[in-house]
Each structure stands twice: as C-alpha cells, then as structure tokens.
C-alpha positions, -999 to +999 in steps of 0.1 A: +000+000+000+015+034-011+020+060+016+010+096+010+022+124+033-002+154+035+012+187+046-013+214+054-018+238+083-056+236+081-068+207+103-101+204+084-083+202+051-059+176+066-088+154+077-107+158+044-078+151+021-067+122+044-102+107+042-103+110+004-070+092+000-078+065+026-110+058+007-088+055-024-067+028-008-037+047+004-019+048+038-019+084+050+005+105+071-004+140+083+017+170+090+003+203+103+030+226+090+061+228+067+087+220+093+067+189+106+063+178+070+100+180+062+109+162+094+085+133+086+096+131+050+133+130+058+128+104+086+107+080+066+102+091+029+067+085+017+057+074-018+040+108-026+035+141-009+004+164-011+015+199-002-003+231+007+014+265-002+002+291+023+016+279+057+032+298+085+070+295+089+082+273+060+057+277+032+049+250+006+073+263-021+102+262+005+092+227+015+093+216-021+127+231-027+141+214+004+126+181-006+143+183-040+176+193-025+178+162-003+188+130-022+165+108-001+134+129-010+143+143-044+125+115-064+093+117-044+063+129-065+049+162-051+014+175-057+009+212-048-027+216-036-036+252-030-063+278-031-040+301-050-049+298-087-030+324-106-006+316-134+023+330-114+015+304-087+016+276-112+049+289-126+064+290-091+053+254-086+073+245-117+104+264-106+105+247-072+101+212-087+065+201-080+051+174-102+015+186-104-005+217-094-041+213-083-064+241-072-087+238-042-113+226-038-104+193-055-128+164-062-120+131-047-119+114-081-096+140-095-072+138-065-071+100-065-066+098-103-037+123-101-021+103-073-024+071-091-010+086-123+021+100-106+027+067-087+024+047-119+053+066-136+087+050-137+112+064-112+132+093-125+106+105-150+093+134-130+076+159-154+077+196-146+046+214-137+038+242-161+010+267-166+003+245-196-008+209-198+018+183-206+002+174-239-021+191-264-055+176-270-087+182-288-118+170-269-152+169-286-184+167-266-211+151-287-245+136-289-270+131-318-298+137-294-304+172-281-312+181-246-287+158-229-264+186-217-236+187-244-231+225-242-232+227-204-207+199-201-184+214-228-184+249-211-179+235-176-152+211-187-134+240-204-136+260-172-124+230-151-094+226-173-087+264-172-088+263-134-059+239-135-040+250-166-047+287-168-054+305-201-041+275-222-077+262-228-099+271-257-136+263-263-150+261-298-188+263-304-193+245-337-231+246-334-233+271-363-272+272-363-279+272-326-248+277-304-252+287-268-217+285-253-214+323-253-247+326-233-236+300-208-203+320-202-220+354-204-196+364-231-205+389-259-182+380-288-172+405-314-161+376-337-174+341-343-163+308-357-183+315-389-160+345-396-130+323-394-143+294-414-153+317-442-120+335-445-082+330-444-069+310-415-037+318-397-025+317-361-028+354-355-063+357-370-075+328-349-062+344-317-079+377-326-113+359-330-112+343-295-132+360-267-117+358-232-136+346-202-128+354-166-120+317-159-091+318-184-111+300-212-108+315-247-141+311-265-146+308-302-183+315-303-210+304-327-226+330-349-257+349-340-272+342-374-265+309-391-242+312-421-253+304-456-249+268-467-214+260-481-197+290-464-180+267-439-162+236-451-148+205-434-113+214-446-116+248-429-127+231-396-097+208-398-073+237-404-089+257-376-086+228-351-050+222-361-041+258-354-059+258-320-041+225-311-008+242-318-017+272-296-036+257-267-030+227-244-066+217-244-094+226-269-129+216-261-153+214-290-190+218-285-204+199-314-239+201-330-263+172-329-256+160-364-232+140-384-225+164-413-191+168-427-182+197-404-190+176-373-172+145-387-141+166-394-140+177-358-147+142-345-119+127-367-095+154-355-103+149-318-081+129-295-110+122-272-148+122-278-172+125-249-204+109-261-232+122-238-264+104-231-292+107-206-308+077-187-339+073-209-349+049-237-346+073-267-312+086-257-298+051-252-312+040-286-296+071-302-263+064-285-263+028-298-269+041-334-243+068-329-216+044-320-224+023-351-224+054-373-191+066-360-175+033-366-188+032-401-172+065-408-138+053-397-138+070-362-120+048-337-143+038-309-114+035-284-114+073-282-151+075-275-160+077-238-196+074-226-208+102-202-242+095-185-258+129-176-286+127-151-306+156-165-337+148-144-341+142-107-352+106-112-335+086-140-359+065-161-333+037-166-308+023-141-271+023-151-269-015-153-297-016-178-281+011-200-248-007-200-264-040-209-283-023-238-251-006-251-229-036-243-204-011-229-197+003-195-204+039-186-171+058-182-184+088-163-216+099-146-229+134-140-254+136-112-286+157-113-281+193-101-311+215-096-289+246-095-277+240-130-307+257-146-300+289-125-263+288-135-273+287-172-298+315-167-271+337-150-244+328-175-222+316-147-208+281-151-215+257-122-178+253-117-177+289-106-211+295-090-213+261-071-177+247-072-184+222-043-216+208-057-217+171-066-221+180-103-191+203-102-171+176-085-181+151-112-171+175-140-137+179-123-134+141-124-141+143-162-114+170-164-090+147-145-098+118-168-093+140-199-060+152-185-049+116-179-058+107-215-085+083-204 
C-alpha cells in the first residue's frame, strides 16, 4: 500500500484530504506545517506528498525546494494543492520542482486519479509542472440527441481545465445554427467561428477571434445568425482545429447534434470524444446508433467515452440496464443538479457558481480523466 504524506496547516483540510486518500486505498500520514512535514519526509520518505502552499513559517514552495535538495526525498512525486490559482502560482510550482498543481477545492476522483497517475510513472521520470498541460489535446463533446447537456458539459469542462492550466484552454462552439456557449459563459463575442471558417486561417487571425472569459477560457463563439450553406467547409474546420491545437494545451469542442461533414471533421481530428447520453430509452437508442455510425465513418471507438448525464431528478433507466443495452460500461456519470438551470440563466458556469456541488465535482473528475488521457 502506497503511503501519502499530506502537509497542510488547516486541520479540516488535513482530515478531508486524508479521508479522500484513505478511501482511495492509500496509507496516509499527516503534517500540520512545513517543518513537521519535512521532518517526517526526511525520517521516513513517503511514496508521494500532497503539499499546501500558504503555511506559517516554512511555506509549501520552500518545503518543495528542500525536498528536491535532499537525495532521499528528491525523487518523491509532489502535488501542490492550494487555493492560489494564478498563473504565477503555477509557474512558481514549476520552478521549485513540483510534479502537479491542483487548485482547491479538489474532487476526490480528481485527486485519486492524479495520485495514481504519478505513482504509476517509472522512477526518475518526474515531469515539470507548467502553466500549460503536458500534452495538447482536442476533446469533442457530442450527442446526436439534443437536450442531454452537451453544451453545459463542454463549457464547464473547459472551465475546469482552465482552473488547472490557466489560459491555455480554448472552447469552440461548432453549433453554427444554434450555439449557446457564449450565453452560458455570459460572453458577448465580437467575432465568431463563422467569420474564421469563411476567411483565411492563420494563427494570429484565430487568436484575434477568440473571446476571453474570466476563468481563463478562450471562446470561439457560434454566430448569432446561421451562415449560408457552403460557407464553412470540413477542410476549414480541420485547419482551424489544427491551429488551435498548436496554440492551446486543451481545446474543447461543443459539437452540433448532427453527423454532417463539419462535425465529422471535428470528431476525426479529436483525441477524445465524450459521447453524452441521458438515462432514458430514446437517448440510449440514439447512442447505440451513434456508435455504429461513428465506426462506419472510420472514427475509432477507443477514443469515444460514454458520459451519462442525469438531466432529471429521477432517472428513467438504471445504469446497469443502460450498460447492458449498449454492451459497454459507462465511463463517467454526472449527477442531477437543480442549480444547473439557474447557473445557465445567470451565464455563470456551475464550476464557478457552485464549485463544491456534486455535479461540479463530477465534472472535475471528467477533467482529470481527460488530463490523464482516459
């Protein structure tokens, strides 16, 4: 059983993080300040350390520096877990040698996934923490059935990624006839994706068309008025996504409920596809047909992950029945959240308005899975 040392001056946080990790199958050691944490780490080096930053006396950055300077503790993976979420904080974490930077509050699934990922890496392969993600990925959120929460998941997922990786996350609303990402983020864009797809595409032009959000997300919004048929092409979508992938660590794509050439271009270019369904008969049937359609169009199903979104208080179908019908396990589940409707009305993503809600925690788990490439 791997041992995790938690160093934090807040007793409540110590207990909470300790409980999360014990439930995840780890042996936990607790330290109430930086000096105590260093003493315990030097005396009996743990397998991994979860470290707060803002502590009296020796702060988290100083603890990390001293851990890296000691041969016995230098190889230990270190997760910096802090309420500080500015890019300068992430950059400082890089400079002192931490392996991963996670903002508080953290979902149990996200923390456990991060710990498992770091512990699974071969010794001596400690990556640096940066304000950017370690790899660049395109993630499409998709369903052929409307009303299952594709846009709300896409926008909140982008926010969750931005909370961890800063302004290295872009969100593309490809729903050219009825896009709502700008409304959900309360952003009033001057430029839209239709302008880009109809004109010349280059890196600088793409950057100029992105609208900033306070979370750090850069939004490429859908047009207010649907473009004329033929104005946007699949080739243009492919070029656009290629440029975004070169500029941003993560690009989340809010796709329309169709399998036209524009959508297929985005799905083929994506590294991961989150296929969203709700627990009701028509959605399950549509999902079954969708998987067959994707496979017939040469889209690898190993990059398609099922996300069950509980859009109503009481699901019509249990999870087991859905998995039996699809002959596939559900990868991620989003619980029902009554405050989601208010968040959409206010144009304030749930990750910001209700960051500790069960749904927000579940979306953070989706973010962790995306970050880990699962």
